[in-house]
C-alpha positions, 0 to 999 in steps of 0.5 A: 222544324214546325211541330204544328198541324194545320187542318181544314174543318168544313161544317154543313147546316144539315137542313141548309138553314142558317147556323144559329150564333149558339152553334158558331159560338159552339164550334169554335169555343168548346169543339175545336178546342176539344178536338185540336190543342190549343187551336189557332182559328180562321173562319170563313163563311162559305155560302153567305156572308150573313146567313151562312149554312156553311161555313170553314175552318182553318185550324192551326194546332200546336202540336202534330197529331192525327186528323179527327174522325168518325172512325177514331175512338178519341174524337168519333163520340165528340163529333156525333154528339155535337152533330146531333145536337146542333143538326150539322155535318162536319168533314175534317181534312188535312190542310195542305198544298193538295187541298185545291191542287187536286187534278183527277175526280173520280166517280161512282155512277148509280146513286152518285152521278145518276139518281137511279140503280140501273140494275133495279130499273132493268129488274123492273122492266124485266119483272125480276124485282122479288130476285134481284132483291134477294141476290142484293139481300144475300150480298149484304149478309156477307153471303155472297160477294160481289162477283158472285153476286154480279153474276147471279144477277146478270144471270137473271138478264138472259134472253133480254133484248140488248136493246134494253139498255137503250130504253134504260137510258130514257129513265136515267136523271142526273143527280143534282148538280153533276152538269155544273160540278163537272163544268167546274172541274174541267174548267179547273183542269181536272181529269174525269172518270167514272168507275162503276160496278154496273154496266158498261153500257151506260158508263160510256154513255155517260162519260160521252154525255158529261164529257168525263176522261175515262169510264170503266164497268162490267160488260154484258154478253151478247149473243151472236146475232146481236139481239139479246144477253146470253147472261153473262158477263165477260172480262174484267169484274169491276169490283171495290178493288178493281176500283182502287187499281183503276184509281191508281193506274189513272192517277199514274197515267196522267202523272197525278199524285194520289194526293191529288185524286178526289174520290166520291161514291155512296157504296161499300165497293167505293170505300178502297178507292175513297181510302187512296184519294186524297179527299175520299167523300161518301155521298148520301151513303148508307150510315155504315159507309158514312162511318167508314169513309174519310168524309161524308157529304149529305146534299140535294147536289153533288155541287156542294162537293166544291165547298170540300175542295174550299170553293164559295158559292160566289166563287163557284158562280164565277167559275161557272160563268166563265166562257170556256 
């Protein structure tokens, strides 16, 4: 029986400028030996053969060990110092058969699939920005749980025309790379889903626009005559735990192992679903969320998720250019 451990480390230049020879050398000769026991390393350049800003290291360690992580005190300081001194970011994964054999991709909506926070856009439109901000601050300070804060925000929408979401849709822009990422994932055979603590009129619209297989969000009550919002929420509340539960349920329904699931989000309420996935990615998230997430990705394009799945820039281009 083999006692070795197999890992993948993806190294990103934060500015996407070419990695320096010094960074490359320090990565292979200093960082990896500090994190892994007598590692044997194979390097693959992902975005350029000449001036790479992203590379992947396949590592075999001679003994069983845990995955290095910014959450692990034993390796956190070493990782943080290397990232800071070289202006890079590192993502560590187990090198298993499931890495390029994932079959379900699940996304948060606000500030992940789309660039906006829908509740903030509505607040600006109906002039309740200060009230929404006060509720958000209380929630961040731990004074309110998600369900209570959601109900308080929704109460501010009482009397708002039910057509407000049609107006909000005109303000929404996809995050860079989303359309191509979904296109690539579908060509790879993935099932796709959006899970949001926001509002169903927007998630269902996004699911239709992008061709997603599943969407779950919160449902607002509309007056009997269908003209205005009552300020109430009906049905299940899609909070952090419910997101995690939906990931498990979708995977079970589709016959997909959790190791074959990719979850991407930006908030603390995305951490539980990231935690049950084979790969959980905090995308452009707040520092605290990045520290607690299994993996982080700070990028102008969500398409960069494909690098974490092991697809080079050339392979991504071929995937996207292949006829459906």
